[in-house]
C-alpha positions as CSV (number, residue, x, y, z in Angstrom):
1,M,-4.1,13.9,31.2
2,N,-7.4,14.0,32.8
3,S,-10.1,11.1,32.8
4,Q,-12.1,13.0,30.1
5,T,-9.4,13.2,27.9
6,Q,-8.1,9.6,28.4
7,R,-12.0,8.5,27.8
8,I,-12.0,10.3,24.5
9,I,-8.8,9.1,23.4
10,Y,-9.6,5.7,24.1
11,W,-12.9,6.1,22.3
12,L,-11.1,7.4,19.4
13,N,-8.6,4.5,19.2
14,H,-10.8,1.6,20.0
15,E,-14.2,2.7,18.6
16,A,-14.4,5.7,16.3
17,Y,-11.4,4.8,14.1
18,S,-10.3,1.3,15.0
19,R,-10.3,-1.0,11.8
20,Q,-11.3,-3.9,14.0
21,H,-14.0,-2.1,15.4
22,W,-15.3,-1.2,12.0
23,A,-14.6,-4.6,10.6
24,T,-17.0,-5.9,13.4
25,V,-19.6,-3.5,12.7
26,T,-19.6,-4.2,8.9
27,Q,-20.1,-7.7,9.6
28,E,-22.9,-7.2,12.0
29,C,-24.5,-5.0,9.4
30,L,-24.5,-7.5,6.7
31,E,-25.6,-10.5,9.2
32,K,-28.5,-8.2,10.3
33,T,-29.5,-7.6,6.6
34,D,-28.8,-11.1,5.2
35,H,-25.9,-10.0,3.5
36,T,-28.1,-7.6,1.3
37,S,-25.9,-4.8,0.1
38,E,-27.6,-1.6,0.1
39,P,-29.7,-2.3,3.6
40,A,-26.3,-3.4,5.1
41,T,-24.7,0.0,3.7
42,K,-27.7,2.0,5.2
43,L,-27.2,0.4,8.6
44,L,-23.7,1.0,8.4
45,A,-24.2,4.7,7.3
46,E,-26.4,5.2,10.5
47,N,-23.7,3.8,12.7
48,L,-21.1,6.0,10.9
49,R,-23.2,8.9,11.5
50,S,-24.1,8.1,15.1
51,V,-20.3,7.7,16.2
52,H,-19.6,11.2,14.8
53,E,-22.3,12.4,16.8
54,K,-21.2,10.8,19.8
55,F,-17.8,12.5,19.3
56,R,-19.1,15.8,18.8
57,D,-21.1,15.4,21.7
58,A,-18.4,14.3,24.0
59,V,-16.0,17.2,23.3
60,V,-18.2,20.2,22.6
61,K,-20.8,21.8,24.7
62,Q,-24.1,21.9,22.9
63,G,-25.5,25.3,22.0
64,N,-22.0,27.2,21.2
65,A,-20.7,28.1,17.8
66,L,-18.3,25.1,17.5
67,Y,-21.1,22.8,18.3
68,D,-23.2,24.3,15.5
69,F,-20.3,24.4,13.0
70,I,-19.5,20.6,13.5
71,S,-23.0,19.7,13.1
72,M,-23.6,21.7,10.0
73,G,-20.4,19.7,8.7
74,L,-22.0,16.3,9.9
75,D,-25.0,17.3,7.8
76,E,-23.0,17.7,4.8
77,V,-21.7,14.2,4.8
78,D,-23.1,11.7,2.6
79,W,-23.0,9.0,5.0
80,M,-24.0,6.4,2.5
81,I,-20.8,7.2,0.3
82,V,-18.6,6.8,3.3
83,A,-20.4,3.6,4.4
84,K,-19.8,2.1,0.9
85,D,-16.3,2.7,1.1
86,V,-15.9,1.2,4.4
87,M,-18.1,-1.6,3.3
88,D,-15.9,-2.3,0.1
89,R,-12.7,-1.9,1.9
90,Q,-13.8,-4.7,4.5
91,I,-15.1,-7.1,1.6
92,E,-11.6,-6.5,-0.1
93,A,-9.8,-7.3,3.1
94,G,-11.7,-10.4,3.1
């Protein structure tokens, strides 16, 4: 396994899809917005979109058809809905 692949796997496991990572990010978003739900959810949505854009940029060369396809998919995601779901799950978990 080459070092680029190892970095991507590490990133996926420890940041992009780590439950602990998103629990921490969610808590930070709540703290930065004085535990106000809508601003915290907006901040979390920005974080989620950013993470997925970083993943796209790490694995796909900009300017080719796959990059454009993934970008179009990212544009279609309603990050506020995803963030609300992450926020709700985090609050339920306590």
